C-alpha positions as CSV (number, residue, x, y, z in Angstrom):
1,M,-134.5,-18.1,-40.0
2,K,-134.7,-21.7,-41.2
3,N,-134.5,-24.6,-38.5
4,T,-132.3,-26.9,-40.7
5,L,-129.3,-29.2,-39.8
6,E,-127.1,-27.1,-42.3
7,N,-127.8,-23.7,-40.7
8,I,-127.4,-25.0,-37.0
9,T,-124.1,-26.8,-38.0
10,K,-122.7,-23.8,-39.8
11,I,-123.5,-21.6,-36.7
12,M,-122.5,-24.2,-34.1
13,E,-119.4,-25.7,-35.7
14,P,-116.6,-23.5,-34.3
15,H,-118.0,-24.2,-30.6
16,M,-119.2,-27.9,-30.9
17,H,-115.9,-29.5,-29.5
18,A,-115.8,-27.0,-26.7
19,M,-119.3,-27.2,-25.6
20,A,-119.0,-31.2,-25.5
21,D,-115.9,-30.8,-23.4
22,M,-117.7,-28.6,-20.9
23,T,-120.4,-31.0,-20.7
24,L,-118.1,-33.8,-19.8
25,G,-116.2,-31.7,-17.5
26,S,-119.5,-30.6,-15.6
27,V,-120.8,-34.4,-15.2
28,G,-117.2,-35.2,-14.1
29,I,-117.2,-32.6,-11.3
30,Y,-120.7,-33.6,-10.5
31,Y,-119.6,-37.3,-9.9
32,D,-116.2,-36.4,-8.2
33,E,-117.9,-34.0,-5.7
34,F,-121.4,-35.7,-5.3
35,G,-120.8,-39.2,-6.4
36,H,-120.6,-40.8,-3.0
37,R,-124.1,-39.4,-2.0
38,A,-125.7,-38.9,-5.4
39,H,-128.0,-41.7,-4.9
40,A,-129.6,-39.6,-2.2
41,F,-130.4,-36.8,-4.5
42,E,-133.6,-36.4,-6.4
43,K,-133.3,-36.8,-9.9
44,R,-134.3,-33.0,-10.3
45,T,-131.6,-31.9,-8.0
46,K,-128.8,-33.8,-9.8
47,C,-130.1,-32.2,-13.1
48,N,-130.1,-28.9,-11.7
49,I,-126.6,-29.2,-10.4
50,I,-125.4,-30.4,-13.8
51,R,-127.1,-27.5,-15.6
52,D,-125.9,-25.0,-13.3
53,L,-122.1,-26.3,-13.7
54,M,-122.6,-26.2,-17.6
55,V,-124.1,-22.7,-17.3
56,E,-121.2,-21.6,-15.5
57,A,-118.8,-23.0,-18.0
58,L,-120.7,-22.0,-21.0
59,T,-120.9,-18.3,-19.6
60,A,-117.0,-18.3,-19.1
61,Y,-116.5,-19.5,-22.4
62,A,-119.1,-17.1,-24.1
63,E,-117.2,-14.2,-22.4
64,T,-114.2,-15.1,-24.5
65,Q,-115.8,-15.5,-27.9
66,S,-117.4,-13.2,-30.5
67,G,-120.9,-14.1,-31.7
68,I,-122.2,-15.6,-28.5
69,E,-124.3,-13.3,-26.3
70,I,-125.2,-14.2,-22.6
71,I,-129.0,-13.5,-22.1
72,R,-130.5,-13.3,-18.5
73,K,-134.2,-13.5,-18.6
74,R,-136.6,-14.2,-15.9
75,G,-134.2,-16.0,-13.9
76,N,-132.8,-18.2,-16.8
77,V,-129.4,-18.0,-18.4
78,L,-129.8,-18.4,-22.1
79,F,-127.3,-18.0,-24.9
80,G,-127.5,-16.2,-28.3
81,F,-125.3,-17.6,-31.1
82,N,-124.9,-15.1,-34.1
83,S,-128.2,-13.6,-33.4
84,E,-129.8,-16.7,-35.0
85,Y,-130.1,-19.5,-32.3
86,V,-131.1,-19.2,-28.7
87,I,-129.7,-22.1,-26.6
88,K,-131.1,-23.4,-23.4
89,I,-129.2,-25.9,-21.2
90,K,-131.3,-28.9,-20.3
91,K,-131.0,-32.8,-19.4
92,L,-132.8,-34.8,-22.3
93,T,-134.8,-37.8,-22.1
94,G,-133.9,-40.8,-24.3
95,K,-136.4,-39.5,-27.1
96,L,-134.1,-36.1,-26.9
97,K,-136.9,-34.2,-25.3
98,A,-136.3,-31.6,-22.6
99,C,-138.4,-31.4,-19.4
100,V,-140.5,-28.3,-20.1
101,G,-141.7,-25.9,-17.3
102,S,-145.5,-24.9,-17.2
103,T,-145.0,-21.4,-18.0
104,Q,-146.2,-20.0,-21.3
105,T,-142.6,-18.8,-22.0
106,S,-141.5,-22.3,-21.4
107,M,-143.9,-23.9,-23.8
108,K,-143.2,-21.2,-26.4
109,F,-139.5,-21.9,-26.3
110,N,-140.2,-25.6,-26.7
111,C,-142.5,-25.2,-29.7
112,N,-140.2,-22.7,-31.4
113,V,-143.0,-19.8,-31.1
114,T,-141.7,-16.3,-32.0
115,D,-142.4,-14.2,-28.8
116,Q,-143.4,-10.5,-29.0
117,G,-140.5,-9.6,-27.0
118,E,-138.2,-11.5,-29.3
119,L,-134.7,-11.9,-27.7
120,F,-132.9,-10.2,-30.6
121,E,-134.9,-7.1,-32.0
122,G,-136.0,-7.4,-35.3
123,T,-134.6,-11.0,-35.7
124,E,-136.6,-14.0,-35.8
125,T,-134.6,-16.9,-33.8
126,V,-134.6,-20.5,-33.6
127,K,-134.7,-21.8,-30.0
128,A,-132.8,-25.0,-29.1
129,Y,-131.8,-27.0,-26.2
130,F,-127.9,-27.9,-25.5
131,G,-128.6,-31.0,-23.5
132,Y,-127.3,-34.2,-22.6
133,I,-128.2,-37.8,-21.8
134,I,-126.4,-39.7,-19.1
135,P,-126.2,-43.5,-19.9
136,E,-126.9,-45.8,-17.2
137,N,-123.8,-48.1,-17.7
138,S,-121.4,-45.1,-18.5
139,P,-122.4,-42.1,-16.5
140,L,-119.2,-40.2,-17.2
141,N,-119.6,-40.5,-21.0
142,P,-122.9,-38.4,-21.8
143,L,-124.4,-38.1,-25.0
144,I,-124.5,-34.5,-26.0
145,Y,-126.7,-32.8,-28.4
146,I,-128.1,-29.5,-29.6
147,V,-131.8,-30.1,-30.4
148,A,-134.1,-27.5,-32.0
149,N,-137.8,-28.6,-31.8
150,D,-140.5,-28.1,-34.5
151,E,-143.7,-26.3,-33.8
152,K,-145.3,-29.3,-32.2
153,G,-142.5,-29.5,-29.5
154,E,-140.9,-32.7,-31.2
155,P,-137.3,-32.9,-31.9
156,G,-136.9,-31.5,-35.3
157,V,-133.1,-30.8,-36.0
158,I,-130.7,-32.8,-33.9
159,L,-126.8,-32.1,-34.0
160,E,-124.8,-34.5,-32.0
161,L,-121.6,-33.0,-30.2
162,T,-118.6,-34.8,-29.7
163,P,-115.5,-33.9,-27.4
164,T,-112.2,-32.6,-28.7
165,P,-110.4,-35.6,-30.3
166,A,-107.5,-36.9,-28.0
167,K,-104.0,-36.0,-29.4
168,P,-102.1,-39.1,-30.6
169,V,-99.1,-40.1,-28.6
170,E,-96.0,-39.5,-30.9
171,N,-92.6,-40.7,-30.5
172,L,-92.8,-42.2,-26.9
173,E,-89.6,-42.8,-25.8
174,I,-88.6,-45.4,-23.0
175,P,-85.4,-44.6,-21.0
176,D,-82.8,-47.2,-21.5
177,D,-82.6,-48.2,-17.9
178,T,-86.0,-49.6,-17.8
179,V,-85.7,-51.6,-21.1
180,A,-85.3,-55.4,-20.2
181,K,-81.9,-56.5,-21.5
182,P,-81.4,-59.9,-23.0
183,G,-79.8,-62.5,-20.5
184,R,-80.9,-60.3,-17.5
185,N,-82.3,-62.6,-14.6
186,I,-85.1,-61.4,-12.6
187,K,-85.2,-62.9,-9.2
188,I,-88.4,-63.2,-7.2
189,K,-88.1,-63.2,-3.4
190,Q,-90.0,-65.7,-1.5
191,E,-90.6,-65.3,2.2
192,K,-90.2,-68.1,4.4
193,M,-93.4,-69.8,5.2
194,D,-94.1,-70.1,8.9
195,Q,-93.4,-73.5,10.0
196,N,-96.1,-73.7,12.4
197,K,-98.7,-73.5,9.8
């Protein structure tokens, strides 16, 4: 399997808007539920909560889609797309790198190394991160990416995801009784000021 932008776009295209939407939803839930005390959380706690919300959302989505397999392995939940890409959810740095654990499995995933116990038998898969970056000045509008690293653990193929475009408002009708009519006077009521002041 070649790790190219063309390949990853072809596989992920049917799911890109939905995955971006679930990222926005997960970040929104985090700030709705924990925003008032988020400053007290360690950075890792915040990342874990958002990741868990994204895993939950992508699991529910995967159960309704053909071509996406939910993989539970050593306490992690990964997602297989068309037996060609294996996706892990992670927060990304500004340089589009994921925080990698110290285990051999994590390091192999980060460098796209094929394991003996490959996740899809007889198939060499590309490992990629489905991740987000939260801009400091706009936390409810995360930047969302799928990043497949090269063999050195550097971002090799980068696919930016965008949310479902908003539907344009068509034929918005304003009821007649709210439209200002010519010659209509608007009176502003003024309260009498206290004479003692």
